[in-house]
N, C-alpha and C positions, 0 to 999 in steps of 0.2 A: 582707538575706538574701532577702527576697521579690523583690527586683529582680534579684539575681544568678542565681537559679534559672531564670527564663524565658529569660535570655540564653544560658545553657548549653544549654538544650533546643533553642533555635533554631539554635545552632551545630552541635549533633549532628545535627539534622535536615538541615541544609545539607550536612554531610559525607556523610551516607548518600545523599542525592540525587546528590551528585557521584560517589560510588563506583558507584552504579547506572548513572549516565550513562556513566561510563568503561567499565564492563563491557559495556553494550549496544553501545558504539562498537566495542570489540574483537570482539564477536560478529558485528557487521555486516561488519567487515573480513574475518573468517575466512569468513563465508558468501559474500561477494563473490569471494574467492579460489577457493573450491570451485566456485562456479557458473561462473566464468571458465575453470577447468580443464576442466570437463565440456563446455563449449561448444567449446573448442579441440580436445579429443579427438574430439568428434562431427564437427567440421568436417574434421579430418584424415582420419577414416574415410570420410566422404562424398566427399572429393576423390579418395582412393585408389580407391574403388569406381567413381567416374566415369571415371577414367583407364583402369582395367582394362577396363571394359565398352566404352569407346571403342576400345581396341586390339583387343578380340575382334571387334567389329562391323566394324572396318576390314579384318581378316584374313579374315573369312568371305566366301564367294563371293557376289557381288552379282547378283541376278537382273535381267535386262533387262525393259523394260516388257512386261506381258502374260505374264510368265514367273515360275514359282516354283521353289524349290530343293528337290530331294529330299534331305532331311537325311540319310537313311541312307547313300546312296551319293554325296552331294554332286553329283548329276547334274542339270543344268538341265532342267526339264520344262515344255514349253509347254502351255498349256490352250487348246483351240480353242473356237469359238463354242458348241459343244454341251456344253462342260465336260469334254471327254475329254482325258486326258493324252496329249501327243504328245512322244515322246523325240527328241533330236537325230538328224539323218540319219547314216547309216552302218550297217554290219551289226550287228544285235543279235539275241539269242536271242528267238524267238517261241514261242507255245504249240504251233505246228506243227513246230518244229525237232526233228529226231530225233537220238538218241544211239547211236553204234555203238562197241562195244568190240572191240579186236583184241588177240590174244595172239601174239607173235612169237617163234619159235625162233631164237636167235642162231647156233647151230651149223649148222642145216639150211636156214634161211631160210623154213621153213614158217610159215604164218599161219592162225590160227583166227579167224574173224570172226563175232561173235554177231549175232543178228537185231536190227534197229533197234528202239529203244523210245523212249518219250517222255522228254524231258529233265525233271529235277527242277523242280518249280514255283518253287523259290526262285531259280533262275538265269534265269527269264524276264526279258527286257529287259537282260541282261548284255551288255557289249561283249566284244571278243576278249580284251583284257587281263584282264578280270574272270573270264572263262571259264577262261583258262589258270591263273589264281591258284586258282580253285575246284578244278581237277583237277591241282594241282601234285604230287600223289603218283604221277602216271602218268609214264611215260618220254617220251611225246610226245603233243601235242594239236594236232589240225588243226581249224580253225574256219571255218564259214560260217553264214549265217543259216538255211540249210536243213538242214545236218548238222554235228554235232560228232563227230569221231572221236578216240578216246583209245586209246593203245597201252601195253601192258605187255610188256617184253622179258625172256625167261628163257633160260638156257643151252640148254634143250630144252623142247619142249612139256610142260606139266605133266600128271601123272597118265596116262601112256601107256607103251607098250612102245617101246623103241628098238633097232632091228636095226642093228648096226654092225660094220664090218670092222676087226680089229686083227691085224697081222702075218699077213695072209692067212687069218685064222680069223674066221668069222662068230659073233658073240656077241650075246646078247640082254640088254638092261638094262630096268629099270623106273625111272620118274621120279616124284618126289614133287610136291607142290603148288607147289614153287618151281622145278621143272624140273631138279633135281639127279638124276643117274643113278647107280644102283647095279646090280651084276650080278644077273641073274635066274637063280637057282640051279636052277630046275626045267627048264632047257633045256641040252642038251648041245651045246657048240660044235661046229661043222662047218667043214671046209675049204672055202674059196671057190674055185670053178673059173672064175668069169666076173666078175671084179671090174670096177667102174666108179666114177665120181665119186659117184654117188648113194649107194651103200652105204658108200663111204669116209666121206662126211659123216654118214650115218645116215638110217635110214628110221623115221619115227614113225607108229605105228599104235595103235588102241584095243583090239583084241582079239587073243587067241592065234591064232585062225583067220587073221587078217590077218598075223600074224607068220610063220606057216608058208607062207602064200601068197607073201609077199615073199621068203622064203628060197629058195623053189622056183626062182626065176629065176637063182640063183647057185650051186646045187649041181652 
C-alpha cells in the first residue's frame, strides 16, 4: 500500500502538468492569431492611407522651382529675392483698381453711372474670371486692371418719374427700386401736340419740377 500511493500521486501530478501545458499551448495559439489579425488590419489601413495621400499629392498643383502655391485660390505665386509675392503675368485687380457701377434703363437707354470707388479688399489679385464670378449677380461685368465696371439693367431707371406718351396722351408714372412703373395719380394727363421718339420711349427725371419742364416741350 505504501508503494502504490506514491505511484498514484506521481501519475496525477504528471496529468496536471500535461493539462497545464496543453492549456498554455492553446492560449499561445489564440494570442498568436489575435496579434496576427491586428498586424494585418494595421498594415491594410497603412497601405490605404499611403495610396490615398499619394493620389491627393499627385492631383494637387505642383509648384515650379522657386514658386509656392496659394492654397486658397490654387494660384501659383512666385517669391522674388526680397521675399515679395509676385503673381503670374496678366491683368489682375490691384489696390488702385476702381469700381464703377452703372444702372441701365432698358426702355429708354438712359444710364446712371455712380462715382468710382475702391474695389473690395478681398478681390485684390483676382483675375478676370474670378472678378466675373465675384460679381455674378450683376447683368454685365467689364474688367481691366485699372477699372471694373458692373451693370444692373432695369425696365426703367429706379425711383424716378417717367414721362411717357400713350395714345397721344402724356402720362406720368413713378418707378420702384426695381424700375417697375405705375401711374402717378397726382398728375392729370395732357394731350401731346409735338410728339417725338424721345417722349414715346419715355423721359426719366428725378423731381416734379423736371416733370413739368419736360412736358412743356410737348404741350
